[in-house]
C-alpha positions in Angstrom: -3.3 -13.2 18.2 -4.3 -16.6 17.2 -5.9 -18.4 14.2 -7.9 -16.1 12.0 -11.4 -17.6 11.7 -12.3 -14.8 9.1 -9.4 -15.8 6.8 -10.2 -19.5 7.2 -13.8 -18.9 6.3 -12.7 -16.7 3.3 -10.5 -19.4 1.8 -12.7 -22.3 2.7 -15.6 -20.4 1.0 -13.5 -20.4 -2.2 -13.3 -24.2 -2.2 -9.9 -24.6 -0.6 -9.2 -27.2 2.1 -7.8 -24.6 4.5 -5.2 -24.9 7.4 -4.4 -22.1 9.9 -2.0 -22.0 12.9 -1.0 -19.7 15.7 2.7 -20.4 15.3 2.7 -22.4 18.6 1.7 -19.7 21.0 -0.7 -16.9 21.8 0.5 -14.0 19.7 -0.8 -11.2 22.0 2.4 -11.5 24.0 6.0 -12.7 23.6 6.1 -14.2 27.0 5.8 -17.7 25.6 9.3 -17.2 24.0 10.9 -16.9 27.5 13.5 -19.6 27.9 11.7 -21.7 25.3 13.6 -22.0 22.0 11.0 -24.5 20.7 8.4 -21.7 20.6 10.8 -19.4 18.8 11.5 -22.2 16.3 7.8 -22.6 15.7 7.4 -18.8 15.2 10.4 -18.7 12.8 9.1 -21.5 10.4 8.4 -24.8 12.0 4.7 -24.3 12.8 3.9 -23.3 9.2 5.8 -26.2 7.7 4.4 -28.7 10.1 0.9 -27.4 9.4 1.5 -27.8 5.6 2.6 -31.4 6.0 -0.2 -32.4 8.4 -2.8 -30.5 6.4 -2.0 -32.2 3.2 -2.1 -35.6 4.9 -5.5 -34.8 6.5 -6.9 -33.6 3.3 -5.9 -36.8 1.5 -7.4 -38.9 4.2 -10.7 -37.0 4.4 -11.3 -36.7 0.6 -9.7 -39.9 -0.5 -7.4 -38.2 -2.9 -4.3 -35.9 -2.7 -4.5 -32.2 -3.3 -3.6 -30.9 -6.8 -2.2 -27.5 -5.9 -1.2 -25.8 -2.7 -1.4 -22.0 -1.9 -0.3 -19.7 0.9 -1.7 -16.4 1.9 -0.2 -14.4 4.8 0.6 -10.9 5.8 3.2 -9.2 8.0 4.7 -12.0 10.1 2.6 -14.3 7.8 4.3 -12.6 4.8 7.7 -13.3 6.2 6.7 -16.9 6.8 5.6 -17.2 3.2 9.0 -16.1 2.0 10.6 -18.5 4.6 8.6 -21.3 3.0 9.8 -20.3 -0.4 13.4 -20.2 0.8 13.5 -23.2 3.0 10.7 -25.5 1.9 10.4 -25.0 -1.8 8.0 -27.9 -2.3 5.4 -26.8 0.3 3.5 -24.5 -2.0 2.7 -23.9 -5.7 1.7 -20.3 -5.2 2.6 -17.9 -2.3 1.0 -14.5 -1.7 3.3 -12.8 0.8 1.7 -9.5 2.1 3.8 -6.8 3.8 6.5 -9.4 4.7 8.4 -8.7 7.9 11.7 -9.6 6.3 15.1 -8.9 8.0 13.0 -9.6 11.1 15.6 -8.8 13.9 16.5 -5.6 12.1 12.9 -4.6 11.6 12.2 -5.3 15.3 15.1 -3.0 16.3 13.9 -0.3 13.9 10.4 -0.5 15.3 11.8 0.0 18.8 14.3 2.8 18.0 11.6 5.5 17.9 10.9 5.3 21.6 14.3 6.6 22.7 14.1 9.3 20.1 10.7 10.7 21.0 10.4 9.5 24.6 7.2 9.5 26.6 4.7 12.3 27.4 5.9 12.6 31.0 9.7 12.6 30.6 10.8 13.9 27.2 10.9 17.4 25.7 11.1 15.8 22.3 7.8 14.0 22.7 5.2 14.9 20.1 1.7 14.0 21.3 -0.9 12.3 19.1 -3.5 14.3 17.2 -3.1 17.9 16.0 0.8 18.0 16.0 1.0 15.0 13.6 -1.8 16.5 11.4 0.4 19.6 11.2 3.5 17.5 10.4 1.5 15.6 7.7 0.4 18.8 6.1 3.9 20.2 6.0 5.2 17.0 4.4 2.5 17.3 1.7 3.5 21.0 1.3 7.1 20.0 0.6 6.6 16.8 -1.4 3.1 16.5 -2.9 4.0 18.4 -6.0 7.1 16.2 -6.8 5.0 14.0 -9.1 3.6 17.0 -11.0 0.1 16.9 -9.4 -0.9 18.5 -6.1 -3.5 16.0 -5.0 -2.8 15.0 -1.4 -0.8 12.0 -2.5 3.0 11.5 -2.3 3.4 9.1 -5.3 7.0 8.1 -4.5 8.0 8.7 -0.9 11.6 7.9 -1.7 11.8 11.2 -3.5 10.5 13.1 -0.5 13.3 14.7 1.5 11.3 16.3 4.3 12.9 19.2 6.2 11.2 19.5 9.6 12.9 22.8 10.3 10.0 24.4 8.4 7.9 23.7 11.5 10.3 25.3 14.0 8.6 27.9 16.3 9.9 31.4 16.1 11.9 32.7 19.0 10.0 33.5 22.2 6.9 31.6 21.0 4.6 30.6 23.9 1.8 29.0 21.9 3.2 25.9 20.1 -0.1 24.6 18.6 1.0 25.5 15.1 4.7 24.8 15.3 7.3 22.6 17.0 10.0 23.2 19.6 13.6 22.8 18.7 13.8 19.5 20.6 10.8 18.2 18.7 12.2 19.3 15.3 15.5 17.5 16.0 13.6 14.3 17.0 11.3 14.5 14.0 14.3 14.7 11.7 15.7 11.5 13.3 12.3 9.7 12.8 12.7 10.1 9.0 16.4 9.1 8.8 17.7 5.7 7.7 18.6 3.7 10.8 22.3 2.9 10.9 24.2 0.6 13.3 27.7 -0.1 14.3 30.3 0.5 11.7 27.9 2.6 9.6 26.0 -0.5 8.5 22.4 0.1 7.7 19.9 -1.7 10.0 16.7 -0.6 8.2 15.6 2.1 5.8 13.8 5.2 7.1 10.2 5.6 7.8 8.4 6.8 4.7 7.0 10.4 4.9 3.3 10.5 4.4 2.7 7.5 6.8 2.6 9.6 10.0 -1.2 9.9 10.5 -1.3 6.1 11.1 2.3 5.6 12.4 1.8 8.1 15.2 -0.4 5.7 17.0 1.7 2.6 16.3 5.3 3.9 16.9 5.4 7.5 18.1 3.0 8.3 20.9 2.1 5.2 22.8 5.3 4.5 24.6 7.6 1.5 23.8 6.6 -0.7 20.9 5.4 -3.9 22.6 6.7 -6.4 20.0 10.2 -5.0 20.3 10.1 -5.0 24.0 9.0 -8.6 24.1 11.5 -9.8 21.6 14.4 -8.3 23.5 13.1 -9.4 26.9 12.2 -12.9 26.1 14.4 -13.9 23.1 17.5 -11.8 22.7 18.4 -11.4 26.4 15.9 -13.7 28.3 15.6 -10.9 30.8 12.0 -9.7 31.6 13.4 -6.6 33.2 15.1 -5.2 30.1 14.1 -1.5 29.6 13.2 -0.5 26.0 14.1 3.1 26.9 17.7 2.1 27.0 17.8 0.7 23.5 20.9 1.5 21.4 22.5 0.2 18.2 24.4 -2.3 20.4 21.1 -4.0 21.1 20.3 -4.0 17.4 23.6 -5.7 16.7 23.0 -8.3 19.4 19.6 -9.1 17.9 21.0 -9.4 14.3 23.9 -11.6 15.5 21.6 -13.9 17.3 19.2 -14.4 14.4 17.5 -17.6 15.9 16.6 -20.2 13.4 17.6 -17.8 10.6 14.4 -15.8 11.3 16.1 -12.9 9.3 14.5 -14.6 6.3 17.0 -12.9 4.0 18.1 -15.7 1.6 18.2 -14.3 -1.9 18.4 -17.6 -3.8 14.9 -18.7 -4.7 16.0 -21.0 -7.6 14.8 -24.2 -5.9 11.3 -22.8 -5.6 11.4 -21.5 -9.1 12.6 -24.8 -10.4 9.8 -26.6 -8.7 7.4 -24.4 -10.7 6.4 -22.2 -7.7 5.1 -18.7 -8.0 5.4 -15.9 -5.5 3.8 -12.6 -5.3 4.5 -9.8 -2.9 2.0 -7.1 -2.0 1.6 -4.4 0.6 -1.1 -2.4 2.1 -1.7 1.3 2.9 -4.4 3.9 3.2 -5.2 3.9 -0.6 -6.9 1.2 -2.6 -5.9 -1.6 -0.2 -8.8 -4.1 -0.7 -7.2 -6.7 -3.0 -8.4 -9.9 -1.4 -5.3 -10.4 0.7 -7.4 -11.3 3.8 -11.0 -12.1 4.6 -11.7 -8.5 5.7 -10.1 -7.1 2.5 -12.3 -8.6 -0.2 -14.2 -6.4 -2.7 -14.7 -8.9 -5.5 -13.8 -12.4 -6.7 -12.7 -11.1 -10.0 -9.0 -12.3 -10.3 -7.9 -8.9 -11.6 -9.1 -7.4 -8.2 -8.3 -10.3 -6.0 -4.6 -11.2 -5.3 -5.3 -14.7 -4.2 -7.4 -15.7 -7.2 -4.9 -13.9 -9.4 -2.2 -16.2 -8.0 -4.5 -19.2 -8.7 -4.9 -18.0 -12.3 -1.2 -17.7 -12.7 -0.4 -21.1 -11.3 -3.1 -23.1 -13.0 -3.6 -21.1 -16.3 -0.2 -19.5 -16.8 -1.6 -16.0 -16.7 1.2 -14.0 -15.0 -0.2 -10.9 -13.3 1.0 -7.5 -14.5 -1.2 -5.7 -11.9 -3.9 -6.3 -9.3 -6.4 -3.6 -9.0 -7.3 -2.5 -5.5 -10.5 -0.9 -4.2 -10.9 2.0 -1.8 -14.3 2.5 -0.2 -15.5 5.8 1.2 -14.3 5.9 4.8 -13.2 2.3 4.3 -16.9 1.3 4.6 -18.2 -0.9 1.8 -21.8 0.2 2.5 -20.8 3.8 1.5 -19.6 2.6 -1.9 -16.8 3.9 -4.0 -15.7 7.6 -4.2 -16.8 9.4 -7.3 -15.6 13.0 -7.0 -13.7 15.6 -9.0 -10.0 14.9 -9.8 -7.5 17.7 -9.3 -6.7 19.0 -12.8 -3.2 18.1 -14.0 -1.6 21.2 -15.5 0.0 20.4 -18.8 1.1 23.9 -19.7 0.8 27.4 -18.2 -2.3 28.0 -20.3 -4.2 24.7 -20.1 -5.7 22.2 -17.8 -6.3 18.5 -18.5 -9.2 16.4 -17.3 -9.9 12.8 -18.1 -13.1 10.9 -17.5 -14.7 7.5 -18.0 -17.8 7.0 -20.1 -20.3 4.6 -18.5 -22.8 2.3 -20.2 -25.5 5.0 -19.7 -23.7 7.4 -22.2 -22.6 9.7 -19.4 -18.9 10.6 -19.2 -17.8 11.7 -15.7 -14.5 12.7 -14.1 -13.6 10.2 -11.4 -11.6 10.5 -8.2 -7.9 11.4 -8.5 -7.2 8.6 -6.1 -8.5 6.1 -8.6 -6.4 7.5 -11.5 -2.8 8.3 -12.1 -2.5 11.1 -14.7 0.7 13.0 -15.3 1.0 15.0 -18.5 3.2 17.7 -20.0 3.7 18.9 -23.5 6.5 16.3 -24.0 5.7 13.5 -21.5 2.6 11.5 -20.7 2.1 8.7 -18.1 -1.3 7.3 -17.6 -2.6 4.5 -15.4 -6.4 4.4 -15.3 -8.6 2.0 -13.3 -12.4 1.9 -13.4 -14.8 -0.2 -11.5 -17.1 -2.2 -13.8 -17.5 -2.0 -17.5 -17.2 1.2 -19.5 -17.9 2.4 -23.1 -15.0 4.8 -23.6 -12.6 7.5 -22.3 -13.1 11.2 -22.7 -10.3 13.8 -22.7 -11.1 17.4 -22.1 -8.6 20.3 -22.4 -9.4 23.8 -21.7 -7.9 27.2 -21.5 -7.5 28.8 -18.1 -10.1 31.4 -19.1 -12.6 28.5 -19.4 -13.7 29.6 -22.8 -11.9 27.4 -25.2 -12.2 23.6 -25.1 -10.9 20.6 -26.9 -13.0 17.5 -26.1 -11.8 14.2 -27.6 -13.5 10.8 -27.5 -10.9 8.1 -27.0 -11.0 4.3 -27.1 -14.7 3.8 -28.0 -15.8 0.3 -27.3 -18.6 -1.3 -29.3 -19.8 -2.9 -26.1 -19.2 -2.4 -22.4 -15.6 -3.3 -21.7 -13.3 -3.5 -18.6 -10.1 -1.6 -18.9 -7.0 -3.7 -19.3 -3.4 -3.2 -20.2 -4.0 -3.8 -23.9 -6.5 -1.1 -24.4 -4.7 1.2 -21.9 -1.6 1.0 -24.2 -3.7 2.1 -27.1 -5.2 4.9 -24.9 -1.8 6.3 -24.1 -1.1 6.8 -27.7 -4.4 8.4 -28.3 -4.1 10.7 -25.3 -0.7 11.9 -26.4 -2.0 12.6 -29.9 -4.8 14.5 -28.4 -2.5 16.6 -26.3 -0.5 17.6 -29.4 -3.6 19.0 -31.2 -4.0 22.8 -31.1 -6.9 24.1 -29.2 -9.8 25.4 -31.3 -10.7 29.0 -31.3 -14.0 28.2 -29.8 -15.7 25.2 -28.2 -17.5 22.7 -30.5 -20.9 22.9 -28.9 -22.4 20.5 -31.3 -20.3 17.6 -29.8 -20.8 18.0 -26.1 -22.9 19.7 -23.3 -21.4 21.1 -20.1 -23.0 20.0 -16.8 -22.6 21.6 -13.3 -19.3 21.1 -11.6 -18.9 17.8 -9.6 -17.1 19.8 -6.9 -17.7 23.4 -5.8 -14.0 23.7 -4.8 -12.8 22.7 -8.3 -15.2 24.5 -10.6 -13.1 23.8 -13.7 -13.9 20.0 -13.6 -17.2 19.2 -15.2 -19.2 16.3 -16.3 -19.6 15.8 -20.1 -22.4 14.1 -22.1 -22.0 13.5 -25.8 -24.7 13.8 -28.4 -26.2 10.7 -29.9 -24.4 11.4 -33.2 -21.1 11.0 -31.5 -21.9 8.3 -29.0 -24.6 5.6 -29.3 -25.1 2.2 -27.8 
């Protein structure tokens, strides 16, 4: 991998004088590291710092004036290098956006390679779990065990740290010959190791466990394609300078050798960021995933130039205007295709008592109030606890809360946070909304629905017939 033209075009299009580098070598292979510590040094930090120094000089020479502010945007190795700049070169940048930083790099590299000895290859190991259906089965079982921890069964594990997956649930019964819907004992043992913290010599942790819920993507990166190439190259061409090193022989002794070597302090694990802070620098960490991942962290991940939805412009706003970010709102397109638009389907009702269901919707500028995708909302409610985090694309006119009895006959529909003009949700009005929602939850349900205040529309999803769209009368809602 080399210089990203897409990212250079993205940032240059925003008016930045932009510099990119390939860290001194072609990143599709680690062969350039072999017996060449200069290339390793470039990869660790020197290439980035040199690019900053030269880039600032070229900018001044071309434009006839020095730059006013300097920003960094990088992900993965680029995220690690962003933190390396913060730690080692605190005056290089005013604002740093470090995406998914590969911190503790030697340990991360060892962790990435330790799955291959556990699972093996499809031709040699009884513990191997092939790509496709088996991992779909595993993913579903993980959801079965952990999805409801957050109080809502919605296909999302809100906090994977709380999920303690037990793979034994997938063990085939004795004398099973068809294993398409279960796992062998060797596969179950290996799967348990996949989701364990990775410890080294002396019981010292090398790297935390793989997070459950990630397996549909991770199966292709770590589990089913043989040895992880980045790990193989690092040990062959940096740690041991031995192109014949076999990744199948990897043990915790190799992990210790890599950590002890730590060339040019590539671990990037310095905790003291005071020099960067004292220089006025700002740093923001973000990470990706399969959810609402478009936050402007790369040229291919831009949905809008609104700073609230764009992490780079949010950083600029923080550095230049003092507006520290509380959140950055991501966007998730249908099938990750912007041409298909945003999802707008029924949410899963959050059960707030044995006798009630809770649905929350957003009221658009056309007077219609519709229930949005659960993946765009975080709603957890009980009779004595309420947490709400609501995001809506575009401007809205208000929020609607609908409570109903399980028999579907008794409703309480409340209009909450009515705005006099179309408004974008923010933390100020969300704080007010939390109070209003809690008050609405405490009200007793009426003996019958107030038909004069709303009209029921057909369900937005046949599978979830209790979730409906609601339109209010002109007397209750008007532009």
